[in-house]
C-alpha positions in Angstrom: 1.1 63.8 59.1 4.1 64.3 56.8 2.3 63.3 53.6 -1.1 63.7 52.1 -1.1 60.3 50.3 1.1 57.3 50.2 1.2 54.7 47.4 2.2 51.7 49.3 3.6 48.3 48.1 4.0 48.9 44.3 6.7 48.4 41.9 8.1 51.7 40.8 9.5 52.3 37.4 11.0 55.7 37.0 13.6 55.8 34.1 14.9 59.3 34.7 15.9 58.3 38.2 17.1 54.7 37.5 14.4 53.2 39.7 12.9 49.7 38.8 11.8 47.9 41.9 9.7 48.0 45.1 9.3 51.4 46.3 6.7 53.5 48.1 5.8 57.0 46.8 4.5 59.7 49.1 2.9 62.9 48.0 2.5 66.2 49.8 0.9 69.5 48.6 0.5 68.2 45.0 4.2 67.2 44.9 6.4 64.0 45.0 7.5 64.2 48.7 9.4 60.9 48.9 10.2 57.7 47.0 11.6 55.1 49.4 11.8 51.4 50.1 9.5 51.3 53.0 7.7 54.6 54.1 5.6 54.3 57.4 1.9 54.3 56.6 1.5 56.3 59.8 3.0 59.3 58.2 0.3 59.7 55.6 -3.2 61.0 55.8 -4.3 58.4 53.3 -2.7 55.1 52.3 -3.4 53.5 49.0 -2.4 49.9 48.7 -1.0 49.3 45.1 0.6 45.9 45.8 1.2 43.9 42.6 1.0 47.0 40.4 3.4 49.4 38.6 3.7 52.8 39.8 5.1 55.0 36.8 5.2 58.7 36.2 2.0 60.2 34.6 2.2 59.2 30.9 2.9 61.9 28.4 1.1 61.6 25.0 2.9 63.9 22.5 0.6 63.2 19.4 -3.2 63.7 20.0 -6.0 66.1 18.4 -7.9 68.2 20.9 -9.5 71.0 18.8 -13.0 69.8 19.3 -15.5 72.7 19.3 -19.0 73.3 18.3 -17.7 76.3 16.3 -15.3 74.4 14.4 -17.5 71.3 13.3 -16.8 72.0 9.6 -13.0 71.5 10.1 -11.2 68.1 10.1 -9.9 69.0 13.6 -13.4 69.6 14.8 -14.9 66.7 13.2 -12.5 64.2 14.5 -10.8 65.8 17.5 -11.6 64.8 21.3 -11.9 66.8 24.3 -8.9 65.8 26.5 -10.2 65.1 30.1 -12.7 62.3 28.6 -9.8 60.2 27.4 -6.6 61.1 29.3 -6.7 60.0 32.9 -8.5 56.8 32.4 -5.4 55.6 30.6 -2.9 57.1 32.9 -2.2 60.1 30.8 -1.7 63.3 32.6 -0.1 65.4 29.7 -1.4 65.7 26.1 0.2 67.7 23.3 -2.1 68.6 20.3 -0.1 68.3 17.1 -1.2 70.8 14.5 -5.0 70.9 14.7 -4.7 74.7 14.7 -2.5 77.2 12.9 -1.6 80.7 13.7 -4.9 82.1 12.7 -7.0 80.0 15.0 -4.6 79.0 17.7 -5.9 81.4 20.1 -9.4 80.3 19.7 -8.3 76.9 20.2 -6.4 77.8 23.3 -9.5 79.7 24.7 -12.0 77.0 23.9 -10.0 73.9 25.0 -6.4 74.2 26.2 -7.2 76.8 29.1 -10.5 74.8 30.1 -9.3 71.3 30.8 -7.8 69.6 33.8 -5.3 67.7 31.7 -2.0 69.2 31.4 -1.7 70.4 27.8 0.5 71.7 25.1 0.5 72.2 21.2 2.4 72.1 18.2 1.2 75.0 16.0 0.6 74.0 12.4 2.6 75.9 9.8 -0.6 76.1 7.7 -2.5 79.2 8.9 -5.7 77.6 9.7 -4.2 74.2 10.8 -6.2 71.2 9.9 -9.2 73.1 8.7 -9.3 70.8 5.8 -6.9 69.0 3.5 -6.9 72.0 1.2 -5.8 74.3 3.8 -2.7 72.3 4.6 -1.7 72.5 0.9 -1.8 76.3 0.9 1.8 77.4 0.8 0.7 81.0 0.6 -0.4 80.7 4.1 2.5 79.1 5.4 4.3 82.2 7.2 7.3 81.0 9.1 7.8 84.6 10.8 4.3 85.0 11.8 4.0 81.4 13.1 7.2 81.9 15.1 5.9 85.3 16.5 2.8 83.4 17.8 4.8 80.6 19.4 6.9 83.2 21.3 3.5 85.0 22.4 2.4 81.4 23.8 5.6 80.0 25.2 3.5 78.3 28.0 1.5 76.1 25.7 3.3 76.0 22.1 6.1 73.4 22.2 6.9 73.1 18.4 5.8 73.7 14.8 3.9 71.0 12.8 3.4 70.2 9.1 1.0 67.3 7.9 -0.7 65.8 5.2 1.1 67.8 2.6 0.6 66.3 -0.9 2.7 68.3 -3.2 5.9 67.1 -4.7 8.2 69.8 -3.1 9.6 70.3 0.3 7.9 73.8 1.0 5.8 72.8 3.9 8.9 71.2 5.7 11.3 73.8 4.9 9.0 76.5 6.4 8.1 74.5 9.3 11.9 74.2 10.0 12.3 77.8 9.4 9.6 78.8 11.8 11.2 76.3 14.3 14.6 77.9 13.9 13.1 81.5 14.4 11.2 80.4 17.5 13.9 78.0 18.7 11.6 75.0 18.8 11.5 71.5 17.4 9.5 70.7 14.1 7.2 67.7 13.9 6.6 66.4 10.4 3.8 64.0 9.4 4.5 63.2 5.9 1.2 61.3 5.3 1.6 61.4 1.6 4.8 60.1 0.2 6.1 60.9 -3.3 9.3 59.9 -5.1 10.2 63.6 -5.3 10.7 63.8 -1.6 11.5 60.3 -0.2 11.3 59.7 3.5 15.0 58.8 3.8 15.8 62.5 2.6 13.4 63.9 5.3 15.0 62.2 8.2 18.6 62.0 6.5 18.9 65.7 5.4 16.0 67.9 6.3 15.2 67.4 9.9 17.6 68.8 12.7 18.6 67.3 15.8 15.5 67.4 18.1 13.1 67.4 15.3 10.4 64.7 15.4 9.3 62.3 12.5 5.8 61.1 13.7 4.1 58.2 12.1 7.6 56.4 11.9 6.0 53.0 11.3 3.4 54.1 8.6 3.0 51.7 5.8 4.9 53.8 3.2 7.9 54.4 5.3 10.7 52.0 4.2 11.9 50.3 7.4 13.5 47.0 6.2 15.2 45.8 3.3 14.2 42.7 1.2 15.8 40.5 3.8 14.1 42.0 6.6 17.0 43.9 8.0 16.3 47.4 9.5 17.6 50.0 6.8 20.9 51.8 7.9 19.5 55.2 7.3 17.3 55.0 10.2 20.1 54.4 12.6 22.1 57.2 10.9 19.2 59.7 11.4 18.9 58.8 15.0 22.5 59.3 15.3 22.1 62.8 14.0 19.5 63.4 16.8 16.2 63.0 14.8 13.5 61.7 17.1 11.0 58.8 16.0 7.6 59.2 17.2 4.9 56.4 16.8 1.8 58.4 16.2 -0.3 55.2 15.8 -3.6 56.8 14.7 -6.0 55.4 12.3 -3.7 54.8 9.4 -0.1 55.0 10.5 0.7 51.7 12.4 1.4 48.5 10.6 2.6 45.4 12.2 4.6 44.4 9.1 6.7 47.5 9.5 7.1 47.9 13.2 7.7 44.2 14.3 10.9 43.5 12.5 12.2 47.0 13.9 11.4 46.1 17.4 12.8 42.5 17.1 16.1 44.0 15.9 16.2 46.7 18.8 15.1 49.8 16.8 12.6 51.2 19.2 10.7 54.4 18.9 12.0 57.4 20.7 8.5 58.2 21.9 5.3 56.2 22.1 2.2 58.3 21.2 -1.4 57.5 20.0 -2.5 60.2 17.4 -5.8 60.0 19.4 -8.9 61.2 17.4 -12.4 59.9 16.7 -11.2 57.6 13.8 -8.6 55.9 16.1 -10.1 55.4 19.4 -12.5 52.7 18.7 -10.7 50.3 16.4 -7.0 49.5 16.1 -5.3 52.0 18.2 -7.7 52.3 21.0 -5.7 54.3 23.7 -2.2 54.9 25.2 -2.0 51.9 27.4 -3.1 49.6 24.3 -0.5 51.3 22.2 2.1 50.6 25.0 1.0 47.1 25.3 1.6 46.4 21.6 5.2 47.3 21.9 5.5 45.2 25.1 4.2 42.1 23.5 6.4 42.7 20.4 9.5 42.4 22.7 10.2 46.0 23.8 11.2 45.8 27.6 8.7 47.3 29.8 11.3 49.7 31.2 11.9 51.1 27.8 8.1 51.3 27.0 7.7 53.3 30.2 10.7 55.6 29.2 9.2 56.3 25.8 5.9 57.1 27.2 7.2 59.5 30.0 10.5 61.3 30.4 11.6 60.7 26.8 8.3 62.4 25.6 8.7 65.1 28.2 12.2 65.9 26.9 11.2 65.8 23.4 8.6 68.6 23.9 11.2 70.7 26.0 9.4 69.9 29.2 11.7 67.8 31.2 9.9 68.6 34.3 7.3 66.0 33.3 7.5 62.3 32.9 9.4 61.5 36.3 8.9 61.0 40.0 11.8 63.2 41.3 11.1 64.6 44.7 9.5 68.1 44.2 8.2 67.2 40.8 4.4 67.5 40.2 2.7 64.2 41.6 1.5 63.2 38.3 1.4 59.5 38.6 0.0 56.3 36.6 -0.6 53.0 38.5 -0.6 50.3 36.0 -1.9 46.7 36.2 0.0 44.3 33.9 -2.6 41.8 33.2 -1.6 38.2 32.1 -3.8 36.1 29.7 -4.6 35.8 26.0 -5.0 39.1 24.2 -5.2 40.3 20.7 -4.0 43.6 19.3 -4.9 45.2 16.0 -2.8 47.6 13.7 -4.5 50.5 11.6 -5.5 48.2 8.8 -6.9 45.3 10.6 -3.7 43.3 10.9 -3.8 41.5 14.3 -0.9 40.2 16.6 -1.5 38.0 19.8 0.0 38.8 23.2 0.0 37.3 26.6 0.3 40.7 28.5 -1.6 43.9 28.6 -1.4 47.1 30.5 -4.5 48.8 31.9 -4.6 52.0 34.2 -5.8 51.2 37.7 -5.2 54.8 39.2 -4.2 58.1 38.0 -3.0 61.1 40.0 -2.7 64.6 38.8 -0.9 67.1 41.0 -1.5 64.6 43.9 -5.2 64.2 43.3 -6.9 61.0 42.1 -8.6 61.7 38.9 -9.1 58.1 37.7 -9.7 55.1 40.0 -10.7 52.0 38.3 -11.2 49.9 41.4 -11.9 52.6 44.0 -8.6 52.2 45.6 -8.3 55.7 46.8 -11.8 55.6 48.5 -13.0 54.3 51.9 -15.4 51.5 52.6 -18.8 53.2 53.0 -19.5 51.2 56.2 -16.4 52.9 57.8 -17.5 56.4 57.1 -19.7 57.0 60.1 -23.0 56.9 58.6 -24.7 57.8 55.3 -22.3 60.4 54.1 -24.0 62.8 51.5 -27.5 61.8 52.7 -29.5 64.4 54.6 -30.4 63.5 58.2 -33.8 61.8 58.6 -35.3 64.7 60.4 -34.7 66.9 57.3 -36.0 64.5 54.8 -39.5 64.5 53.4 -40.7 61.0 54.0 -43.6 59.3 52.3 -46.5 58.5 54.3 -46.6 55.2 56.2 
């Protein structure tokens, strides 16, 4: 056999390689081995029929919170973070990026307890605050925001740390942003800024228009306090100007950072996010945001083309974190694949504040492959009818069983 697995009969969307149409995808030794119009099923040890479904690269969620440990329960991150494997694969996500749950003082604990112990592919932005999101007070402590030491840590963990993060800063100055960017310069990494609290002294337009560099990421870009449109409903020019400078706009839906009244006019006027992400944590996963495919579905029903939704959830996200090896189906790439079903019907979607928006489409994940192995299978497509398995597989032979008396 040439291939270990063949995904047969699906519609492949792979924005990096310009593919958007019927294709078969073959996997061998955990890698993408072929993407072609019609690969003979006889060349594969296992054939999975994905007719009527979309085959896309494994989704890359660049804003989640994963520092959930028993030893960290007094911290914001520990109280509200989730462990990755329970929430990633079931929504087609094969790569997750924690955004600032840990700082330089506790990152190694975070890595040991979580990042190195999960099957999900994981990376992290390290927080400029020394203890990360230990609590809101820790994120205000400018005396524990050390660009040099943070950059040193990032250089020690280049296989996991993809950027520097600041979040929830309440003071009226730019200290947290400036030190985050300084650490980014020293470590040659992007900055991600979550300005959850906006003040007149440091307006959002100045953040994206003057402070952030090309490749830096403004997350929660559709948060309620972000000025997106003018009094006539037109997208404000400064957003286009910031994008032209190379600033990236990330969704980071979360439990309080996504408002239909802000995002809808942007989507209808063609101002799409560069990356779609969830800001997944315990406060966002059960109401409003829910999960990655639901977040993607919201943009789809608002008018963002499916191809662009997939791009913002795969290769664009991989490139934003400096890992362009993820988020595509090129031959030789890791066989991280999401098989999505685009349901048709009547659906309702909710923003972070209870605002709803109707839609007639919804993406759900049918099957997820990580390194060529099925790690989520909603309808058992990768399995075999038990009647064809040559007996009761997994059950001990009759003569070895202890049977009840007649």
